VOZATI-653514 format. One line per 3 residues: number of its first residue (from 1); for each residue x, y, z of C-alpha. Coordinates in pm, 1 decimal. Layout:
NUM) X,Y,Z  ...
***
This chain:
1) 0.0,0.0,0.0  133.3,343.2,-92.9  194.5,565.9,209.1
4) -0.4,892.1,168.3  196.0,1214.1,176.7  127.0,1501.4,418.6
7) -32.5,1683.5,125.6  -289.5,1401.9,102.9  -359.7,1414.7,474.2
10) -364.5,1790.8,537.3  -478.1,2048.3,282.2  -476.0,2425.3,308.0
13) -367.7,2652.9,588.0  -458.1,2475.5,913.7  -295.8,2501.0,1254.7
16) -111.3,2181.1,1352.6  -29.7,2153.7,1723.9  60.5,1888.5,1977.6
19) -207.7,1689.4,2155.6  -109.7,1859.5,2482.0  -158.0,2204.2,2330.9
22) -497.5,2107.2,2192.3  -598.6,1962.5,2530.2  -493.8,2283.7,2707.9
25) -737.5,2478.2,2488.7  -1032.3,2278.8,2629.4  -1193.7,2430.2,2938.3
28) -1196.6,2228.7,3259.0  -1577.1,2200.3,3259.0  -1627.3,2177.9,2882.8
31) -1893.4,1975.3,2707.4  -1687.1,1766.2,2465.8  -1846.3,1577.8,2176.2
34) -1622.9,1303.6,2038.0  -1634.2,1092.9,1724.9  -1648.2,716.6,1754.9
37) -1893.9,430.7,1719.9  -1847.9,59.6,1771.7  -1518.1,127.0,1955.5
40) -1354.9,261.1,1638.1  -1299.6,601.7,1479.8  -1264.2,786.3,1811.7
43) -996.6,1049.2,1900.5  -702.9,910.2,2093.5  -422.4,1160.7,2153.3
46) -621.7,1457.4,2286.5  -821.4,1250.6,2542.2  -495.7,1094.5,2660.8
49) -342.7,1440.7,2694.7  -644.3,1557.3,2893.9  -615.4,1256.3,3124.6
52) -242.9,1319.9,3178.6  -274.7,1695.8,3223.6  -317.1,1692.0,3601.3
55) -589.5,1956.2,3569.7  -905.2,1945.1,3782.3  -1135.5,1844.0,3498.3
58) -1512.2,1804.1,3515.0  -1596.6,1721.3,3154.4  -1921.9,1625.9,2989.6
61) -1849.0,1364.5,2722.3  -2094.6,1300.1,2439.5  -2025.8,1022.0,2188.5
64) -2231.2,867.0,1911.5  -2154.8,516.4,2035.0  -1885.9,317.4,2213.6
67) -1529.0,450.8,2215.7  -1189.9,327.4,2332.3  -997.4,316.7,2659.2
70) -841.0,656.1,2592.0  -1180.4,811.1,2672.5  -1382.1,566.7,2880.8
73) -1096.3,430.3,3090.8  -809.9,681.9,3108.6  -1028.8,991.5,3146.0
76) -1250.7,808.3,3394.6  -956.9,691.4,3605.6  -819.6,1046.1,3603.3
79) -1149.1,1164.7,3751.6  -1197.3,1390.7,3452.4  -1553.4,1298.7,3349.8
82) -1851.0,1435.7,3542.3  -2126.0,1347.7,3294.6  -2154.0,1095.7,3010.2
85) -2395.0,1059.2,2715.6  -2533.4,816.9,2587.0  -2345.0,485.8,2551.3
88) -2033.2,319.3,2693.0  -1878.7,-26.2,2704.0  -1569.3,-5.1,2924.8
91) -1543.9,-152.6,3273.2  -1411.9,170.2,3425.6  -1691.9,388.8,3292.5
94) -1954.7,127.0,3378.5  -1830.6,105.4,3736.5  -1817.3,482.2,3777.0
97) -2173.2,518.2,3646.1  -2308.2,244.9,3874.1  -2125.6,401.9,4168.3
100) -2283.6,737.3,4077.9  -1952.8,916.7,4036.8  -2042.1,984.0,3672.3
103) -2391.3,1106.6,3581.7  -2509.0,899.5,3286.0  -2804.6,959.8,3057.0
106) -2903.7,697.3,2802.3  -3053.5,795.7,2465.1  -3165.0,636.7,2139.8
109) -2897.5,670.0,1872.0  -3112.0,775.0,1575.0  -3220.2,1100.7,1739.1
112) -2898.0,1179.6,1924.3  -2784.0,1439.5,1671.7  -3119.5,1613.3,1702.8
115) -3094.3,1596.2,2082.9  -2775.5,1801.5,2056.7  -2915.0,2038.4,1793.0
118) -3241.3,2098.6,1982.4  -3071.2,2157.9,2318.5  -3206.3,1837.9,2475.8
121) -2843.1,1750.7,2552.8  -2567.4,2002.3,2627.5  -2441.8,2206.4,2332.1
124) -2080.3,2096.2,2275.2  -1818.7,2356.4,2355.9  -1580.9,2158.7,2138.0
127) -1594.0,1855.1,1910.5  -1283.3,1635.7,1906.4  -1287.3,1401.4,1610.1
130) -1068.4,1154.7,1423.6  -1008.8,1191.0,1049.1  -798.5,1045.6,771.1
133) -759.6,1388.9,609.0  -854.9,1749.9,675.1  -882.8,2081.5,491.5
136) -970.0,2434.6,592.7  -1344.4,2364.2,607.8  -1381.7,1984.9,572.2
139) -1249.1,1653.1,697.0  -1291.0,1287.1,602.3  -1379.4,1064.0,902.2
142) -1194.6,741.0,973.6  -1348.3,404.5,1069.5  -1685.7,531.2,1191.5
145) -1917.7,825.3,1139.0  -2192.2,793.8,1401.5  -2332.7,1135.5,1494.0
148) -2008.3,1320.3,1417.2  -2159.7,1545.7,1145.1  -2428.1,1666.5,1387.7
151) -2174.4,1717.5,1666.7  -1949.1,1922.8,1439.7  -2235.1,2133.9,1306.2
154) -2345.4,2226.0,1659.4  -2009.8,2259.8,1840.6  -1857.6,2600.5,1902.2
157) -1505.4,2477.6,1826.4  -1341.2,2182.8,1653.0  -1022.6,1980.3,1707.2
160) -933.6,1726.8,1438.5  -696.1,1435.9,1496.3  -553.7,1319.5,1162.4
163) -459.9,956.9,1217.0  -188.9,821.0,987.2  -270.4,465.3,1103.2
166) -608.6,486.6,928.3  -596.6,436.9,548.4  -672.4,741.6,337.9
169) -884.1,523.3,108.0  -1147.5,488.2,380.7  -1290.9,796.5,209.7
172) -1416.2,561.4,-64.2  -1657.9,400.2,182.3  -1808.5,714.7,334.8
175) -2141.5,869.4,238.6  -2208.7,1174.9,454.4  -2561.7,1311.1,436.5
178) -2687.1,1555.2,698.4  -3062.7,1629.0,703.0  -3176.6,1988.7,739.6
181) -3329.3,2115.6,1060.6  -3706.9,2087.4,1106.8  -3944.7,2220.0,982.9
184) -3746.6,2228.5,658.1  -3628.1,1866.8,676.3  -3704.7,1663.9,366.8
187) -3736.8,1283.1,347.5  -3399.7,1109.5,333.7  -3370.0,1015.9,-36.7
190) -3226.8,667.5,20.5  -3401.7,389.1,-170.6  -3137.3,113.3,-167.3
193) -2888.0,12.2,97.2  -2595.6,45.5,-146.8  -2706.3,386.8,-277.7
196) -2493.4,696.0,-209.3  -2666.1,1026.7,-140.7  -2386.0,1236.2,11.1
199) -2011.5,1298.7,-2.4  -1703.2,1151.5,173.2  -1643.1,1478.2,361.7
202) -1791.6,1635.0,672.1  -1805.6,2014.1,626.8  -1751.3,2267.3,904.2
205) -1719.0,2641.6,958.4  -1353.1,2724.2,896.8  -1356.6,2970.1,1188.3
208) -1445.6,2686.7,1428.4  -1127.4,2486.0,1362.1  -906.2,2533.6,1666.8
211) -633.6,2280.5,1597.7  -520.6,1979.8,1397.8  -326.2,1705.9,1578.2
214) -123.8,1434.9,1402.4  -158.8,1081.8,1542.2  -54.8,731.8,1441.0
217) -249.7,492.8,1665.5  -482.4,211.5,1570.2  -830.1,166.4,1713.8
220) -882.1,-45.2,2024.7  -1091.0,-284.6,1820.7  -1336.6,-553.5,1924.4
223) -1230.9,-894.1,2047.9  -1514.0,-1138.9,1989.3  -1556.4,-1431.6,2224.1
226) -1554.3,-1779.2,2074.7  -1918.6,-1890.3,2046.9  -2026.3,-2137.3,2314.1
229) -2232.2,-2446.8,2222.4  -2533.2,-2257.9,2363.5  -2473.9,-1963.9,2129.0
232) -2421.9,-2199.4,1834.1  -2760.1,-2361.5,1906.3  -2913.4,-2015.2,1936.2
235) -2765.8,-1919.4,1599.4  -2897.9,-2239.4,1440.0  -3249.4,-2169.0,1569.7
238) -3229.9,-1814.8,1437.3  -3109.8,-1939.7,1099.6  -3400.0,-2183.3,1074.3
241) -3647.9,-1910.1,1163.0  -3502.9,-1665.3,908.7  -3506.3,-1928.3,633.6
244) -3878.4,-1986.3,696.3  -3953.6,-1614.6,731.5  -3786.6,-1527.5,401.9
247) -4010.3,-1776.4,223.1  -4338.2,-1663.6,382.4  -4301.1,-1286.9,432.1
250) -4386.2,-1070.2,125.8  -4140.9,-806.3,251.3  -3864.5,-1050.2,149.3
253) -4004.4,-1130.0,-195.0  -3710.9,-975.5,-385.2  -3449.2,-861.8,-133.0
256) -3378.7,-961.2,226.8  -3254.7,-674.5,446.6  -3100.3,-779.8,778.7
259) -2962.9,-599.3,1084.4  -2769.6,-747.7,1376.8  -2671.5,-587.1,1705.1
262) -2305.6,-532.9,1787.4  -2107.0,-777.3,2001.8  -1997.5,-1137.5,2025.8
265) -2347.4,-1282.9,2001.1  -2430.0,-1060.2,1705.1  -2109.5,-1159.8,1528.8
268) -2182.4,-1529.2,1591.9  -2534.8,-1488.2,1458.3  -2396.9,-1323.4,1145.2
271) -2190.4,-1635.7,1088.4  -2511.2,-1838.0,1069.5  -2617.2,-1638.4,763.1
274) -2404.2,-1865.5,549.5  -2650.6,-2149.6,614.3  -2968.6,-1950.9,545.2
277) -3151.6,-2043.6,228.3  -3277.6,-1715.7,77.1  -3403.4,-1881.3,-239.9
280) -3186.6,-1681.9,-477.1  -3289.2,-1345.7,-331.0  -3033.2,-1072.4,-272.5
283) -2915.5,-1063.2,88.9  -2835.3,-711.0,209.9  -2715.5,-578.2,545.0
286) -2858.7,-247.5,665.6  -2761.3,-171.9,1023.2  -2525.4,6.1,1261.0
289) -2205.9,-197.2,1252.6  -2007.1,-405.6,1010.3  -1837.1,-691.0,1195.7
292) -1605.4,-968.7,1087.9  -1896.0,-1203.3,1013.7  -2020.4,-965.4,745.5
295) -1676.7,-946.6,584.5  -1684.9,-1326.3,562.8  -2021.5,-1305.2,388.3
298) -1899.6,-1040.2,145.2  -1585.1,-1239.1,67.7  -1792.5,-1551.0,4.0
301) -2024.6,-1363.5,-232.9  -2326.2,-1435.8,-10.1  -2400.4,-1071.7,70.3
304) -2481.4,-814.9,-198.7  -2393.2,-506.9,6.5  -2352.8,-376.8,360.9
307) -2448.9,-34.9,495.5  -2364.1,81.7,848.9  -2221.6,368.4,1050.5
310) -1916.2,184.2,1188.3  -1652.9,-67.0,1081.5  -1657.4,-246.2,1418.3
313) -1398.7,-508.2,1328.8  -1133.2,-705.5,1512.3  -767.3,-632.9,1438.7
316) -770.9,-918.3,1188.3  -1088.4,-783.5,1031.3  -939.9,-436.7,997.8
319) -624.6,-580.2,843.4  -833.0,-767.2,588.3  -1041.7,-460.3,502.4
322) -746.7,-220.8,490.4  -541.3,-453.1,269.1  -790.2,-418.4,-15.6
325) -1028.1,-129.4,44.7  -1087.2,-90.1,-326.7  -1237.1,-439.8,-342.4
328) -1498.2,-345.2,-81.0  -1570.2,9.3,-198.7  -1865.0,-86.3,-419.7
331) -2029.8,-303.6,-155.3  -1967.7,-125.7,176.0  -2117.4,211.6,267.5
334) -2051.1,394.8,597.1  -2312.7,657.5,685.1  -2404.8,896.4,966.6
337) -2615.8,730.7,1236.4  -2912.2,957.8,1168.3  -2930.8,780.2,830.4
340) -2817.7,427.4,924.4  -3067.7,424.7,1213.1  -3340.5,637.7,1056.5
343) -3685.2,491.3,1131.7  -3812.4,596.2,788.1  -3535.3,401.0,609.0
346) -3569.7,94.1,831.4  -3940.2,86.5,747.0  -3886.2,166.8,379.2
349) -3644.9,-121.4,329.0  -3840.6,-369.6,543.5  -3547.1,-463.3,765.1
352) -3547.4,-787.0,965.4  -3377.0,-676.8,1286.4  -3197.2,-907.3,1529.7
355) -3084.3,-770.9,1866.7  -2997.7,-915.1,2205.4  -3103.8,-840.7,2563.3
358) -3038.5,-899.2,2930.6  -3380.8,-1057.0,2983.3  -3727.6,-1092.6,2831.9
361) -4040.0,-1122.9,3041.9  -4334.6,-1352.6,2985.4  -4534.7,-1087.9,2803.4
364) -4259.5,-974.9,2567.8  -4110.2,-673.8,2745.5  -3733.5,-650.6,2699.9
367) -3462.0,-533.3,2937.0  -3153.0,-463.8,2725.6  -2947.3,-244.3,2956.2
370) -2967.9,-311.7,3330.5  -2874.7,-618.3,3537.0  -3142.6,-674.5,3803.2
373) -3292.8,-346.4,3687.4  -3018.0,-153.7,3867.3  -2666.8,-180.0,3721.8
376) -2628.7,-44.1,3371.0  -2438.0,-260.9,3125.1  -2378.2,-43.2,2818.1
379) -2683.2,151.6,2703.1  -2977.7,116.4,2468.4  -2768.5,208.2,2162.4
382) -2956.0,161.3,1837.5  -3142.0,-158.4,1924.5  -3463.8,31.1,1984.6
385) -3428.9,223.9,1657.5  -3438.8,-105.0,1470.4  -3669.3,-305.7,1697.4
388) -3943.5,-44.1,1695.6  -3940.6,11.0,1319.0  -3834.6,-322.0,1165.8
391) -4064.6,-534.2,954.3  -3976.0,-816.9,1193.1  -3813.4,-751.7,1530.9
394) -3621.9,-1049.2,1674.7  -3469.0,-1063.7,2023.0  -3201.9,-1335.3,2039.7
397) -3049.1,-1431.5,2374.1  -2937.8,-1739.7,2567.9  -3209.6,-1873.8,2796.5
400) -2988.7,-1855.8,3107.6  -2702.4,-1657.9,3261.3  -2455.5,-1710.4,3546.9
403) -2367.9,-2062.4,3438.0  -2731.3,-2166.4,3416.4  -2831.6,-2039.3,3760.8
406) -3035.5,-1743.0,3632.8  -3322.7,-1753.7,3385.3  -3328.6,-1482.1,3120.9
409) -3695.3,-1554.4,3055.9  -3857.6,-1395.1,3361.7  -4207.6,-1313.1,3488.4
412) -4154.3,-936.0,3491.0  -3863.2,-744.6,3341.5  -3672.0,-550.8,3606.7
415) -3618.8,-267.9,3357.4  -3798.9,-209.9,3026.6  -3621.0,-78.6,2716.9
418) -3851.3,-234.6,2456.3  -4217.2,-290.3,2526.0  -4425.0,-587.6,2414.7
421) -4530.7,-377.3,2114.2  -4174.5,-366.2,1979.0  -4099.9,-739.7,1973.6
424) -4211.3,-988.2,1709.1  -4006.4,-1299.6,1787.4  -3783.2,-1426.8,2069.4
427) -3511.2,-1684.9,1999.7  -3300.8,-1878.8,2249.9  -3097.4,-2196.7,2219.2
430) -3415.5,-2376.9,2328.6  -3631.1,-2263.5,2038.2  -3831.0,-1985.0,1873.3
433) -4133.4,-1803.4,2017.1  -4326.7,-1618.9,1747.6  -4531.0,-1365.6,1943.9
436) -4700.6,-1192.8,1652.7  -5074.9,-1165.2,1696.5  -5078.4,-1337.0,2037.1
439) -5262.5,-1212.9,2344.8  -5054.4,-1170.3,2663.3  -5143.5,-1508.5,2816.6
442) -5069.4,-1677.5,2484.5  -4732.6,-1503.0,2470.6  -4647.3,-1628.9,2818.3
445) -4730.0,-1987.8,2724.9  -4527.7,-1962.8,2402.7  -4220.2,-1814.5,2570.3
448) -4220.2,-2075.5,2846.7  -4263.2,-2368.4,2608.0  -4029.8,-2254.8,2331.7
451) -3764.5,-2030.4,2488.6  -3727.4,-2091.0,2863.0  -3468.0,-2337.5,2986.5
454) -3626.5,-2667.8,3101.6  -3500.9,-2619.4,3456.5  -3710.3,-2300.5,3488.9
457) -4026.9,-2391.6,3299.1  -4228.4,-2538.1,3585.5  -4150.5,-2242.1,3813.1
460) -4253.5,-2002.7,3537.7  -4577.5,-2192.4,3482.6  -4643.3,-2185.6,3856.8
463) -4594.2,-1808.8,3851.6  -4845.8,-1771.1,3568.7  -5099.4,-1980.8,3763.1
466) -5060.0,-1754.8,4068.1  -5081.5,-1443.0,3853.4  -5396.3,-1557.2,3675.3
469) -5581.2,-1573.2,4008.6  -5567.9,-1193.2,4014.4  -5722.0,-1169.7,3666.5
472) -5654.8,-885.1,3431.1  -5529.2,-851.9,3077.0  -5163.2,-900.8,3174.4
475) -5174.3,-1110.3,3492.1  -4903.9,-1053.5,3752.2  -4847.6,-1166.6,4106.7
478) -4658.3,-858.9,4226.0  -4567.8,-1019.3,4558.0  -4358.2,-1286.0,4384.5
481) -4272.3,-1122.3,4049.5  -3905.1,-1095.5,4139.6  -3866.1,-1391.3,4378.2
484) -4085.0,-1629.2,4183.1  -3864.7,-1937.9,4219.6  -3898.3,-1944.9,4595.7
487) -4273.3,-1877.9,4602.8  -4506.0,-2142.1,4746.7
***
């Protein structure tokens, strides 16, 4: 691969400074919007400089999705973050949020840019972003886009990290489209997942550019866990369901559009796509993240195209993509999250969405974010954007946790992120519960029979019997809803 020259990376008259100098220009109590989604494409040098500065920082950090340790570990451990929006995945940030030393507010991803623009979230004092190249009033993002265009448009000032470790040819994948503000916003003119409606560049007001910092550091990419036998059985059940659904659902008559949530389970489920019989139809991915499993599908010729807002790959996946970006340029599109997650596009394309959860209750309510309803895991992310607007919304999760000691099919969800109205189908390694058109009591029977682990089924049925004595449309025994296994 030819090494790009400085002229390729930096164009025009821009101020290049050290990371420490850029960090010093950020106020101690600033609201800082950062690029990054799927743990890639986030700024690295300036957050590290802030963490090492020794200043008494009380920052508000806003990101479009998950970022790396430079932000959610080093800044947290330096005591530099007072408030965090709206998603995180690192142990240090999770612990600080659950200990209430960082104020955390969870939001849906699709509307996050509007939340910033409308003043629902703090207006960024500065946006710190990663790019592969920059000019006087534009830059090309790196391995993710997320809500970066919205952050930049609404921030008072801008710091751009130009990362030499990210290939300049990533610009061939990007399609930046930024909708106008209401009430002048027009429908997003995207009709196909592989269509391009924007440009590779994110524009900005030249007067807002405070500094450009040169970096040469790779993303802290994903490491996917090896699928367990339980997850393999879950993936097989999902594959069987999707094969049947493609044949029966008129939405899939010509093209099958799929979305999978980010993470090890999502990546394992993507691997099952190779065994799905789509009857000669085009198989297209339209979602948030492109993971290694999708690269495998593209390489095997089983996937027509893939559209997302992040290249959430392992190191090996990045190496494969970077080695031949030109080969993927016609099939892979990276978009802003307000397009990748847009409800209107998800509905227009008829996406079949597959996401995971912490637990699902007997009536179809989903807890995706909080263990025992109390300790946050990561955040809602974009799962609700897809689940609420998909043609078919699938929740895929193992039936148990904690080595089999805890059922993930429960009488009442301890926290609700998706209501019963947002869920079409639940899949575990035990089977498939198709909840479409079922009344609450029918849903409970289906989930117990098809999805609950055998060691919990009788206790769940006993709970339903107790609950039904109280009557009602959705029967509950509130006295034993959360200690149902020990109830007499």
